[in-house]
N, CA, C and O atoms as a GROMACS GRO file, in nm:
protein
  552
    1MET      N    1   6.146  -2.419   3.584
    1MET     CA    2   6.178  -2.308   3.491
    1MET      C    3   6.277  -2.214   3.554
    1MET      O    4   6.255  -2.169   3.666
    2ASP      N    5   6.387  -2.184   3.487
    2ASP     CA    6   6.484  -2.092   3.548
    2ASP      C    7   6.439  -1.948   3.539
    2ASP      O    8   6.350  -1.914   3.461
    3ASN      N    9   6.503  -1.858   3.622
    3ASN     CA   10   6.459  -1.719   3.626
    3ASN      C   11   6.472  -1.645   3.499
    3ASN      O   12   6.391  -1.557   3.472
    4ASN      N   13   6.571  -1.677   3.417
    4ASN     CA   14   6.594  -1.611   3.286
    4ASN      C   15   6.472  -1.647   3.196
    4ASN      O   16   6.413  -1.558   3.133
    5THR      N   17   6.434  -1.775   3.189
    5THR     CA   18   6.323  -1.814   3.105
    5THR      C   19   6.194  -1.744   3.154
    5THR      O   20   6.118  -1.693   3.072
    6LYS      N   21   6.172  -1.742   3.284
    6LYS     CA   22   6.061  -1.667   3.340
    6LYS      C   23   6.049  -1.522   3.289
    6LYS      O   24   5.946  -1.477   3.240
    7ARG      N   25   6.165  -1.451   3.305
    7ARG     CA   26   6.167  -1.311   3.263
    7ARG      C   27   6.144  -1.301   3.112
    7ARG      O   28   6.078  -1.207   3.069
    8GLN      N   29   6.194  -1.391   3.031
    8GLN     CA   30   6.171  -1.382   2.890
    8GLN      C   31   6.025  -1.399   2.852
    8GLN      O   32   5.974  -1.334   2.761
    9LEU      N   33   5.960  -1.490   2.926
    9LEU     CA   34   5.816  -1.516   2.896
    9LEU      C   35   5.732  -1.400   2.947
    9LEU      O   36   5.636  -1.360   2.882
   10ILE      N   37   5.766  -1.345   3.061
   10ILE     CA   38   5.693  -1.224   3.109
   10ILE      C   39   5.710  -1.110   3.007
   10ILE      O   40   5.612  -1.042   2.977
   11MET      N   41   5.828  -1.087   2.953
   11MET     CA   42   5.854  -0.976   2.863
   11MET      C   43   5.781  -1.001   2.732
   11MET      O   44   5.729  -0.909   2.670
   12LYS      N   45   5.778  -1.124   2.691
   12LYS     CA   46   5.713  -1.160   2.563
   12LYS      C   47   5.558  -1.119   2.578
   12LYS      O   48   5.500  -1.053   2.492
   13HIS      N   49   5.502  -1.161   2.685
   13HIS     CA   50   5.355  -1.130   2.703
   13HIS      C   51   5.329  -0.982   2.730
   13HIS      O   52   5.222  -0.930   2.698
   14TYR      N   53   5.429  -0.912   2.791
   14TYR     CA   54   5.417  -0.772   2.819
   14TYR      C   55   5.429  -0.693   2.691
   14TYR      O   56   5.350  -0.602   2.667
   15LEU      N   57   5.529  -0.726   2.608
   15LEU     CA   58   5.552  -0.642   2.489
   15LEU      C   59   5.466  -0.682   2.372
   15LEU      O   60   5.440  -0.600   2.284
   16HIS      N   61   5.420  -0.807   2.369
   16HIS     CA   62   5.340  -0.850   2.261
   16HIS      C   63   5.219  -0.943   2.309
   16HIS      O   64   5.211  -1.062   2.278
   17PRO      N   65   5.128  -0.876   2.388
   17PRO     CA   66   5.026  -0.964   2.443
   17PRO      C   67   4.933  -1.013   2.328
   17PRO      O   68   4.904  -0.939   2.234
   18GLU      N   69   4.890  -1.134   2.339
   18GLU     CA   70   4.808  -1.202   2.239
   18GLU      C   71   4.658  -1.164   2.252
   18GLU      O   72   4.580  -1.173   2.157
   19ASN      N   73   4.623  -1.123   2.368
   19ASN     CA   74   4.475  -1.106   2.406
   19ASN      C   75   4.438  -0.958   2.432
   19ASN      O   76   4.326  -0.931   2.475
   20LYS      N   77   4.533  -0.860   2.405
   20LYS     CA   78   4.511  -0.725   2.429
   20LYS      C   79   4.440  -0.662   2.304
   20LYS      O   80   4.477  -0.690   2.190
   21ILE      N   81   4.342  -0.581   2.327
   21ILE     CA   82   4.273  -0.515   2.218
   21ILE      C   83   4.282  -0.360   2.237
   21ILE      O   84   4.312  -0.312   2.347
   22SER      N   85   4.258  -0.291   2.136
   22SER     CA   86   4.258  -0.147   2.141
   22SER      C   87   4.111  -0.088   2.139
   22SER      O   88   4.088   0.025   2.184
   23LYS      N   89   4.023  -0.160   2.091
   23LYS     CA   90   3.886  -0.112   2.076
   23LYS      C   91   3.788  -0.206   2.169
   23LYS      O   92   3.812  -0.326   2.179
   24PRO      N   93   3.684  -0.148   2.232
   24PRO     CA   94   3.593  -0.228   2.301
   24PRO      C   95   3.525  -0.329   2.218
   24PRO      O   96   3.513  -0.307   2.097
   25LEU      N   97   3.480  -0.437   2.268
   25LEU     CA   98   3.403  -0.538   2.195
   25LEU      C   99   3.261  -0.535   2.251
   25LEU      O  100   3.232  -0.581   2.361
   26ASP      N  101   3.173  -0.478   2.165
   26ASP     CA  102   3.035  -0.452   2.209
   26ASP      C  103   2.954  -0.578   2.231
   26ASP      O  104   2.858  -0.574   2.307
   27ASP      N  105   2.987  -0.693   2.168
   27ASP     CA  106   2.905  -0.814   2.186
   27ASP      C  107   2.964  -0.903   2.292
   27ASP      O  108   2.927  -1.020   2.301
   28TYR      N  109   3.056  -0.851   2.375
   28TYR     CA  110   3.113  -0.927   2.489
   28TYR      C  111   3.062  -0.867   2.622
   28TYR      O  112   3.018  -0.752   2.624
   29GLN      N  113   3.069  -0.941   2.732
   29GLN     CA  114   3.045  -0.888   2.863
   29GLN      C  115   3.169  -0.809   2.896
   29GLN      O  116   3.280  -0.847   2.860
   30LYS      N  117   3.149  -0.695   2.968
   30LYS     CA  118   3.259  -0.608   3.003
   30LYS      C  119   3.269  -0.595   3.154
   30LYS      O  120   3.169  -0.579   3.225
   31PHE      N  121   3.394  -0.603   3.201
   31PHE     CA  122   3.421  -0.589   3.343
   31PHE      C  123   3.540  -0.498   3.364
   31PHE      O  124   3.633  -0.500   3.283
   32TYR      N  125   3.541  -0.418   3.469
   32TYR     CA  126   3.651  -0.324   3.493
   32TYR      C  127   3.716  -0.348   3.628
   32TYR      O  128   3.647  -0.381   3.725
   33ILE      N  129   3.847  -0.332   3.635
   33ILE     CA  130   3.918  -0.344   3.763
   33ILE      C  131   4.042  -0.252   3.760
   33ILE      O  132   4.106  -0.235   3.656
   34HIS      N  133   4.071  -0.197   3.871
   34HIS     CA  134   4.189  -0.118   3.884
   34HIS      C  135   4.251  -0.141   4.021
   34HIS      O  136   4.181  -0.169   4.118
   35SER      N  137   4.382  -0.130   4.026
   35SER     CA  138   4.459  -0.150   4.139
   35SER      C  139   4.440  -0.033   4.237
   35SER      O  140   4.428   0.082   4.197
   36THR      N  141   4.437  -0.067   4.367
   36THR     CA  142   4.437   0.038   4.466
   36THR      C  143   4.576   0.079   4.507
   36THR      O  144   4.596   0.169   4.589
   37LYS      N  145   4.674   0.011   4.447
   37LYS     CA  146   4.815   0.046   4.493
   37LYS      C  147   4.907   0.103   4.378
   37LYS      O  148   5.014   0.158   4.403
   38CYS      N  149   4.861   0.088   4.256
   38CYS     CA  150   4.945   0.135   4.140
   38CYS      C  151   4.853   0.178   4.027
   38CYS      O  152   4.733   0.198   4.047
   39VAL      N  153   4.909   0.190   3.912
   39VAL     CA  154   4.836   0.235   3.795
   39VAL      C  155   4.769   0.123   3.714
   39VAL      O  156   4.699   0.153   3.617
   40ASP      N  157   4.787  -0.004   3.750
   40ASP     CA  158   4.737  -0.116   3.679
   40ASP      C  159   4.577  -0.101   3.676
   40ASP      O  160   4.510  -0.081   3.777
   41GLU      N  161   4.526  -0.113   3.547
   41GLU     CA  162   4.382  -0.115   3.530
   41GLU      C  163   4.346  -0.182   3.400
   41GLU      O  164   4.423  -0.178   3.304
   42MET      N  165   4.232  -0.241   3.395
   42MET     CA  166   4.189  -0.305   3.274
   42MET      C  167   4.037  -0.313   3.258
   42MET      O  168   3.961  -0.314   3.355
   43ASP      N  169   3.995  -0.319   3.128
   43ASP     CA  170   3.863  -0.365   3.099
   43ASP      C  171   3.881  -0.507   3.042
   43ASP      O  172   3.965  -0.530   2.954
   44LEU      N  173   3.801  -0.598   3.094
   44LEU     CA  174   3.796  -0.734   3.050
   44LEU      C  175   3.676  -0.760   2.972
   44LEU      O  176   3.566  -0.718   3.009
   45PHE      N  177   3.695  -0.833   2.859
   45PHE     CA  178   3.584  -0.861   2.774
   45PHE      C  179   3.579  -1.015   2.759
   45PHE      O  180   3.675  -1.082   2.721
   46ILE      N  181   3.457  -1.066   2.793
   46ILE     CA  182   3.441  -1.213   2.798
   46ILE      C  183   3.324  -1.248   2.714
   46ILE      O  184   3.222  -1.178   2.713
   47LYS      N  185   3.338  -1.360   2.642
   47LYS     CA  186   3.223  -1.411   2.564
   47LYS      C  187   3.206  -1.554   2.613
   47LYS      O  188   3.295  -1.638   2.604
   48LYS      N  189   3.082  -1.576   2.668
   48LYS     CA  190   3.048  -1.708   2.720
   48LYS      C  191   2.936  -1.772   2.634
   48LYS      O  192   2.847  -1.705   2.583
   49GLU      N  193   2.947  -1.903   2.623
   49GLU     CA  194   2.846  -1.980   2.553
   49GLU      C  195   2.836  -2.112   2.621
   49GLU      O  196   2.934  -2.186   2.627
   50ASN      N  197   2.717  -2.146   2.674
   50ASN     CA  198   2.689  -2.276   2.733
   50ASN      C  199   2.794  -2.310   2.845
   50ASN      O  200   2.854  -2.418   2.849
   51ASN      N  201   2.811  -2.211   2.933
   51ASN     CA  202   2.900  -2.226   3.051
   51ASN      C  203   3.045  -2.240   3.015
   51ASN      O  204   3.124  -2.285   3.098
   52ILE      N  205   3.085  -2.205   2.897
   52ILE     CA  206   3.224  -2.203   2.853
   52ILE      C  207   3.269  -2.069   2.806
   52ILE      O  208   3.199  -2.002   2.730
   53ILE      N  209   3.391  -2.027   2.850
   53ILE     CA  210   3.449  -1.903   2.806
   53ILE      C  211   3.500  -1.929   2.666
   53ILE      O  212   3.601  -1.999   2.652
   54VAL      N  213   3.439  -1.880   2.562
   54VAL     CA  214   3.487  -1.906   2.425
   54VAL      C  215   3.591  -1.800   2.380
   54VAL      O  216   3.669  -1.823   2.287
   55ASP      N  217   3.589  -1.688   2.445
   55ASP     CA  218   3.692  -1.584   2.412
   55ASP      C  219   3.702  -1.492   2.538
   55ASP      O  220   3.612  -1.476   2.620
   56ALA      N  221   3.826  -1.432   2.541
   56ALA     CA  222   3.853  -1.336   2.650
   56ALA      C  223   3.963  -1.248   2.600
   56ALA      O  224   4.069  -1.293   2.556
   57LYS      N  225   3.934  -1.120   2.609
   57LYS     CA  226   4.029  -1.017   2.568
   57LYS      C  227   4.040  -0.904   2.674
   57LYS      O  228   3.958  -0.899   2.766
   58PHE      N  229   4.134  -0.820   2.665
   58PHE     CA  230   4.146  -0.707   2.757
   58PHE      C  231   4.201  -0.586   2.693
   58PHE      O  232   4.270  -0.593   2.591
   59SER      N  233   4.173  -0.473   2.751
   59SER     CA  234   4.243  -0.352   2.723
   59SER      C  235   4.285  -0.288   2.853
   59SER      O  236   4.210  -0.299   2.950
   60GLY      N  237   4.398  -0.224   2.863
   60GLY     CA  238   4.438  -0.166   2.991
   60GLY      C  239   4.588  -0.125   2.986
   60GLY      O  240   4.657  -0.136   2.884
   61THR      N  241   4.629  -0.080   3.098
   61THR     CA  242   4.769  -0.035   3.115
   61THR      C  243   4.818  -0.084   3.249
   61THR      O  244   4.742  -0.107   3.343
   62GLY      N  245   4.944  -0.098   3.253
   62GLY     CA  246   5.014  -0.139   3.384
   62GLY      C  247   5.146  -0.194   3.358
   62GLY      O  248   5.201  -0.188   3.248
   63CYS      N  249   5.199  -0.250   3.466
   63CYS     CA  250   5.331  -0.307   3.471
   63CYS      C  251   5.344  -0.442   3.401
   63CYS      O  252   5.242  -0.501   3.365
   64ALA      N  253   5.464  -0.490   3.381
   64ALA     CA  254   5.493  -0.615   3.311
   64ALA      C  255   5.426  -0.735   3.372
   64ALA      O  256   5.371  -0.822   3.304
   65VAL      N  257   5.433  -0.736   3.506
   65VAL     CA  258   5.367  -0.854   3.581
   65VAL      C  259   5.218  -0.850   3.563
   65VAL      O  260   5.159  -0.956   3.540
   66PHE      N  261   5.154  -0.739   3.572
   66PHE     CA  262   5.010  -0.724   3.557
   66PHE      C  263   4.969  -0.766   3.412
   66PHE      O  264   4.882  -0.852   3.396
   67LEU      N  265   5.032  -0.707   3.310
   67LEU     CA  266   4.994  -0.737   3.176
   67LEU      C  267   5.027  -0.877   3.127
   67LEU      O  268   4.950  -0.937   3.052
   68ALA      N  269   5.143  -0.930   3.172
   68ALA     CA  270   5.181  -1.062   3.135
   68ALA      C  271   5.087  -1.172   3.199
   68ALA      O  272   5.040  -1.266   3.135
   69SER      N  273   5.067  -1.148   3.331
   69SER     CA  274   4.974  -1.247   3.405
   69SER      C  275   4.834  -1.241   3.340
   69SER      O  276   4.769  -1.345   3.325
   70THR      N  277   4.789  -1.127   3.303
   70THR     CA  278   4.651  -1.120   3.242
   70THR      C  279   4.651  -1.194   3.111
   70THR      O  280   4.564  -1.277   3.085
   71ASP      N  281   4.752  -1.163   3.024
   71ASP     CA  282   4.756  -1.228   2.895
   71ASP      C  283   4.767  -1.372   2.896
   71ASP      O  284   4.699  -1.440   2.820
   72ILE      N  285   4.854  -1.427   2.983
   72ILE     CA  286   4.872  -1.569   2.994
   72ILE      C  287   4.753  -1.634   3.053
   72ILE      O  288   4.713  -1.741   3.008
   73PHE      N  289   4.690  -1.571   3.156
   73PHE     CA  290   4.568  -1.622   3.215
   73PHE      C  291   4.453  -1.638   3.111
   73PHE      O  292   4.385  -1.740   3.106
   74LEU      N  293   4.435  -1.536   3.031
   74LEU     CA  294   4.328  -1.536   2.938
   74LEU      C  295   4.348  -1.640   2.832
   74LEU      O  296   4.254  -1.709   2.791
   75SER      N  297   4.474  -1.653   2.786
   75SER     CA  298   4.495  -1.762   2.690
   75SER      C  299   4.465  -1.893   2.749
   75SER      O  300   4.417  -1.980   2.676
   76LEU      N  301   4.487  -1.916   2.874
   76LEU     CA  302   4.473  -2.042   2.943
   76LEU      C  303   4.320  -2.080   2.955
   76LEU      O  304   4.282  -2.197   2.940
   77ILE      N  305   4.238  -1.980   2.981
   77ILE     CA  306   4.098  -2.018   3.003
   77ILE      C  307   4.007  -2.024   2.880
   77ILE      O  308   3.890  -2.062   2.891
   78LYS      N  309   4.057  -1.989   2.772
   78LYS     CA  310   3.972  -1.993   2.648
   78LYS      C  311   3.932  -2.137   2.626
   78LYS      O  312   4.011  -2.230   2.639
   79ASN      N  313   3.801  -2.150   2.590
   79ASN     CA  314   3.741  -2.279   2.560
   79ASN      C  315   3.737  -2.375   2.674
   79ASN      O  316   3.738  -2.497   2.657
   80LYS      N  317   3.732  -2.318   2.792
   80LYS     CA  318   3.722  -2.406   2.914
   80LYS      C  319   3.594  -2.375   2.980
   80LYS      O  320   3.543  -2.264   2.968
   81ASN      N  321   3.538  -2.475   3.054
   81ASN     CA  322   3.415  -2.446   3.125
   81ASN      C  323   3.441  -2.379   3.253
   81ASN      O  324   3.553  -2.380   3.305
   82ILE      N  325   3.338  -2.321   3.306
   82ILE     CA  326   3.344  -2.241   3.429
   82ILE      C  327   3.399  -2.312   3.548
   82ILE      O  328   3.477  -2.258   3.626
   83THR      N  329   3.356  -2.440   3.561
   83THR     CA  330   3.407  -2.523   3.676
   83THR      C  331   3.561  -2.538   3.665
   83THR      O  332   3.630  -2.520   3.766
   84LEU      N  333   3.614  -2.566   3.556
   84LEU     CA  334   3.760  -2.579   3.540
   84LEU      C  335   3.832  -2.442   3.560
   84LEU      O  336   3.941  -2.436   3.617
   85ILE      N  337   3.768  -2.334   3.512
   85ILE     CA  338   3.824  -2.204   3.535
   85ILE      C  339   3.829  -2.170   3.676
   85ILE      O  340   3.927  -2.110   3.720
   86GLU      N  341   3.731  -2.204   3.754
   86GLU     CA  342   3.732  -2.182   3.895
   86GLU      C  343   3.842  -2.260   3.965
   86GLU      O  344   3.897  -2.212   4.064
   87LYS      N  345   3.874  -2.376   3.917
   87LYS     CA  346   3.987  -2.461   3.968
   87LYS      C  347   4.119  -2.391   3.937
   87LYS      O  348   4.210  -2.389   4.020
   88ILE      N  349   4.128  -2.333   3.818
   88ILE     CA  350   4.245  -2.263   3.777
   88ILE      C  351   4.272  -2.142   3.866
   88ILE      O  352   4.384  -2.118   3.913
   89ILE      N  353   4.161  -2.064   3.889
   89ILE     CA  354   4.168  -1.943   3.974
   89ILE      C  355   4.218  -1.983   4.113
   89ILE      O  356   4.311  -1.923   4.166
   90GLU      N  357   4.152  -2.086   4.170
   90GLU     CA  358   4.192  -2.137   4.306
   90GLU      C  359   4.336  -2.171   4.309
   90GLU      O  360   4.407  -2.125   4.399
   91ASN      N  361   4.383  -2.248   4.217
   91ASN     CA  362   4.525  -2.293   4.213
   91ASN      C  363   4.622  -2.178   4.199
   91ASN      O  364   4.727  -2.173   4.263
   92TYR      N  365   4.584  -2.084   4.111
   92TYR     CA  366   4.669  -1.962   4.091
   92TYR      C  367   4.676  -1.884   4.211
   92TYR      O  368   4.784  -1.840   4.251
   93HIS      N  369   4.563  -1.862   4.274
   93HIS     CA  370   4.559  -1.785   4.404
   93HIS      C  371   4.646  -1.847   4.506
   93HIS      O  372   4.720  -1.776   4.573
   94ASN      N  373   4.641  -1.983   4.522
   94ASN     CA  374   4.727  -2.054   4.615
   94ASN      C  375   4.871  -2.049   4.577
   94ASN      O  376   4.956  -2.042   4.666
   95LEU      N  377   4.904  -2.051   4.449
   95LEU     CA  378   5.038  -2.035   4.404
   95LEU      C  379   5.102  -1.902   4.440
   95LEU      O  380   5.206  -1.897   4.504
   96ILE      N  381   5.038  -1.790   4.396
   96ILE     CA  382   5.099  -1.669   4.419
   96ILE      C  383   5.099  -1.617   4.558
   96ILE      O  384   5.181  -1.534   4.596
   97ASN      N  385   5.002  -1.669   4.637
   97ASN     CA  386   4.996  -1.630   4.778
   97ASN      C  387   5.073  -1.720   4.866
   97ASN      O  388   5.081  -1.699   4.987
   98GLN      N  389   5.134  -1.830   4.802
   98GLN     CA  390   5.218  -1.925   4.872
   98GLN      C  391   5.140  -1.989   4.997
   98GLN      O  392   5.191  -1.994   5.109
   99THR      N  393   5.019  -2.033   4.968
   99THR     CA  394   4.945  -2.089   5.073
   99THR      C  395   4.994  -2.235   5.093
   99THR      O  396   5.076  -2.284   5.016
  100LYS      N  397   4.944  -2.300   5.194
  100LYS     CA  398   4.980  -2.435   5.220
  100LYS      C  399   4.896  -2.541   5.146
  100LYS      O  400   4.918  -2.662   5.153
  101GLU      N  401   4.799  -2.485   5.077
  101GLU     CA  402   4.706  -2.575   5.000
  101GLU      C  403   4.785  -2.643   4.891
  101GLU      O  404   4.887  -2.592   4.844
  102SER      N  405   4.734  -2.763   4.849
  102SER     CA  406   4.800  -2.826   4.729
  102SER      C  407   4.766  -2.750   4.604
  102SER      O  408   4.658  -2.693   4.586
  103ILE      N  409   4.867  -2.754   4.520
  103ILE     CA  410   4.852  -2.681   4.386
  103ILE      C  411   4.880  -2.780   4.269
  103ILE      O  412   4.979  -2.853   4.269
  104ASP      N  413   4.789  -2.777   4.172
  104ASP     CA  414   4.813  -2.860   4.050
  104ASP      C  415   4.884  -2.773   3.954
  104ASP      O  416   4.821  -2.694   3.884
  105LEU      N  417   5.014  -2.784   3.947
  105LEU     CA  418   5.095  -2.698   3.855
  105LEU      C  419   5.062  -2.726   3.708
  105LEU      O  420   5.071  -2.636   3.625
  106ASN      N  421   5.026  -2.844   3.679
  106ASN     CA  422   4.994  -2.882   3.540
  106ASN      C  423   4.877  -2.801   3.496
  106ASN      O  424   4.874  -2.759   3.380
  107LEU      N  425   4.778  -2.778   3.581
  107LEU     CA  426   4.664  -2.700   3.552
  107LEU      C  427   4.694  -2.554   3.521
  107LEU      O  428   4.622  -2.489   3.444
  108LEU      N  429   4.798  -2.503   3.579
  108LEU     CA  430   4.834  -2.357   3.561
  108LEU      C  431   4.925  -2.335   3.440
  108LEU      O  432   4.940  -2.221   3.396
  109GLU      N  433   4.986  -2.438   3.385
  109GLU     CA  434   5.074  -2.422   3.262
  109GLU      C  435   5.169  -2.309   3.290
  109GLU      O  436   5.238  -2.312   3.392
  110ASN      N  437   5.176  -2.203   3.199
  110ASN     CA  438   5.271  -2.099   3.206
  110ASN      C  439   5.255  -1.998   3.326
  110ASN      O  440   5.343  -1.916   3.353
  111LEU      N  441   5.142  -2.010   3.392
  111LEU     CA  442   5.113  -1.919   3.505
  111LEU      C  443   5.214  -1.954   3.621
  111LEU      O  444   5.230  -1.874   3.713
  112VAL      N  445   5.278  -2.069   3.615
  112VAL     CA  446   5.374  -2.105   3.722
  112VAL      C  447   5.492  -2.012   3.722
  112VAL      O  448   5.570  -2.016   3.817
  113ILE      N  449   5.510  -1.931   3.625
  113ILE     CA  450   5.625  -1.832   3.636
  113ILE      C  451   5.604  -1.726   3.740
  113ILE      O  452   5.699  -1.656   3.774
  114PHE      N  453   5.483  -1.710   3.792
  114PHE     CA  454   5.454  -1.614   3.898
  114PHE      C  455   5.458  -1.679   4.037
  114PHE      O  456   5.403  -1.623   4.132
  115SER      N  457   5.520  -1.794   4.051
  115SER     CA  458   5.518  -1.863   4.178
  115SER      C  459   5.593  -1.789   4.289
  115SER      O  460   5.567  -1.809   4.408
  116ASP      N  461   5.685  -1.705   4.250
  116ASP     CA  462   5.759  -1.636   4.356
  116ASP      C  463   5.728  -1.485   4.361
  116ASP      O  464   5.809  -1.409   4.415
  117VAL      N  465   5.613  -1.440   4.308
  117VAL     CA  466   5.579  -1.302   4.300
  117VAL      C  467   5.557  -1.251   4.432
  117VAL      O  468   5.572  -1.130   4.448
  118LYS      N  469   5.526  -1.321   4.527
  118LYS     CA  470   5.505  -1.278   4.671
  118LYS      C  471   5.633  -1.229   4.734
  118LYS      O  472   5.629  -1.153   4.832
  119THR      N  473   5.741  -1.268   4.684
  119THR     CA  474   5.867  -1.213   4.740
  119THR      C  475   5.885  -1.070   4.727
  119THR      O  476   5.962  -1.006   4.798
  120HIS      N  477   5.807  -1.015   4.624
  120HIS     CA  478   5.794  -0.874   4.598
  120HIS      C  479   5.653  -0.835   4.620
  120HIS      O  480   5.573  -0.830   4.527
  121LEU      N  481   5.621  -0.804   4.751
  121LEU     CA  482   5.480  -0.780   4.785
  121LEU      C  483   5.412  -0.675   4.698
  121LEU      O  484   5.292  -0.687   4.670
  122ASN      N  485   5.484  -0.574   4.653
  122ASN     CA  486   5.424  -0.476   4.566
  122ASN      C  487   5.374  -0.540   4.434
  122ASN      O  488   5.285  -0.484   4.370
  123ARG      N  489   5.427  -0.649   4.394
  123ARG     CA  490   5.391  -0.714   4.272
  123ARG      C  491   5.281  -0.821   4.286
  123ARG      O  492   5.225  -0.868   4.187
  124LEU      N  493   5.251  -0.860   4.420
  124LEU     CA  494   5.144  -0.947   4.441
  124LEU      C  495   5.011  -0.896   4.389
  124LEU      O  496   4.939  -0.971   4.324
  125GLU      N  497   4.978  -0.778   4.414
  125GLU     CA  498   4.850  -0.727   4.366
  125GLU      C  499   4.857  -0.714   4.217
  125GLU      O  500   4.752  -0.733   4.156
  126CYS      N  501   4.958  -0.687   4.153
  126CYS     CA  502   4.972  -0.688   4.008
  126CYS      C  503   4.928  -0.824   3.951
  126CYS      O  504   4.845  -0.831   3.860
  127ALA      N  505   4.983  -0.928   4.008
  127ALA     CA  506   4.952  -1.065   3.960
  127ALA      C  507   4.817  -1.116   4.007
  127ALA      O  508   4.771  -1.219   3.959
  128SER      N  509   4.751  -1.047   4.100
  128SER     CA  510   4.624  -1.087   4.158
  128SER      C  511   4.501  -1.035   4.080
  128SER      O  512   4.394  -1.096   4.077
  129LEU      N  513   4.524  -0.916   4.018
  129LEU     CA  514   4.405  -0.855   3.954
  129LEU      C  515   4.333  -0.939   3.856
  129LEU      O  516   4.210  -0.932   3.849
  130VAL      N  517   4.401  -1.018   3.778
  130VAL     CA  518   4.338  -1.096   3.682
  130VAL      C  519   4.243  -1.201   3.736
  130VAL      O  520   4.135  -1.221   3.680
  131TYR      N  521   4.282  -1.270   3.847
  131TYR     CA  522   4.191  -1.364   3.902
  131TYR      C  523   4.077  -1.299   3.982
  131TYR      O  524   3.969  -1.356   3.999
  132GLN      N  525   4.104  -1.178   4.030
  132GLN     CA  526   3.999  -1.106   4.101
  132GLN      C  527   3.885  -1.068   4.002
  132GLN      O  528   3.767  -1.084   4.034
  133ILE      N  529   3.920  -1.022   3.891
  133ILE     CA  530   3.821  -0.982   3.789
  133ILE      C  531   3.749  -1.102   3.731
  133ILE      O  532   3.629  -1.098   3.706
  134LEU      N  533   3.824  -1.206   3.711
  134LEU     CA  534   3.766  -1.334   3.652
  134LEU      C  535   3.659  -1.390   3.752
  134LEU      O  536   3.555  -1.443   3.712
  135LYS      N  537   3.689  -1.378   3.879
  135LYS     CA  538   3.586  -1.431   3.975
  135LYS      C  539   3.455  -1.355   3.961
  135LYS      O  540   3.347  -1.412   3.977
  136LYS      N  541   3.464  -1.226   3.930
  136LYS     CA  542   3.342  -1.148   3.910
  136LYS      C  543   3.280  -1.185   3.774
  136LYS      O  544   3.157  -1.191   3.763
  137ALA      N  545   3.362  -1.209   3.671
  137ALA     CA  546   3.313  -1.228   3.536
  137ALA      C  547   3.241  -1.371   3.523
  137ALA      O  548   3.149  -1.388   3.443
  138ILE      N  549   3.285  -1.463   3.599
  138ILE     CA  550   3.227  -1.602   3.576
  138ILE      C  551   3.125  -1.624   3.675
  138ILE      O  552   3.063  -1.730   3.677
   0.00000   0.00000   0.00000
C-alpha cells in the first residue's frame, strides 16, 4: 500500500470512526487507558459471549494515529474468538515494533498501514494503546 493510500485510510478512520460512541454502554465491560506521553485516552467497551468478542466500541480523544488504529483494530476483532484476537495482538505488536518475529500480514488486514509508525517514535505509543488495553480486556 502506498503512503498516500495509508494517509487516506488513517484520515477516514480518524474523521469518521465506525466504532466510536458518545455515550457509555452500560451492558458492556469497560476498560480505561491513557497515554503517559500525550493526550490520547479512551474508554473501551467490550461485549463477550462464549469466548468471542461480539462487539467493541470506544470513546476517547487523541491524535489521528491513535483514533484510527483503535477504530481499525476494533472492526477487525469483532466476532472473533479470544485465541485469534491474541494472535492479532501479537502480530500487530511485532509489526509496529519492527521485531524480527514473523508477521502474518493477512491476519492484520488494514492494520498494516501502521507498519512504519516506529520511524516516528512519538507515534509508537499512539498506535500501541489499542493492543495494550485489549490485552487487559480479553
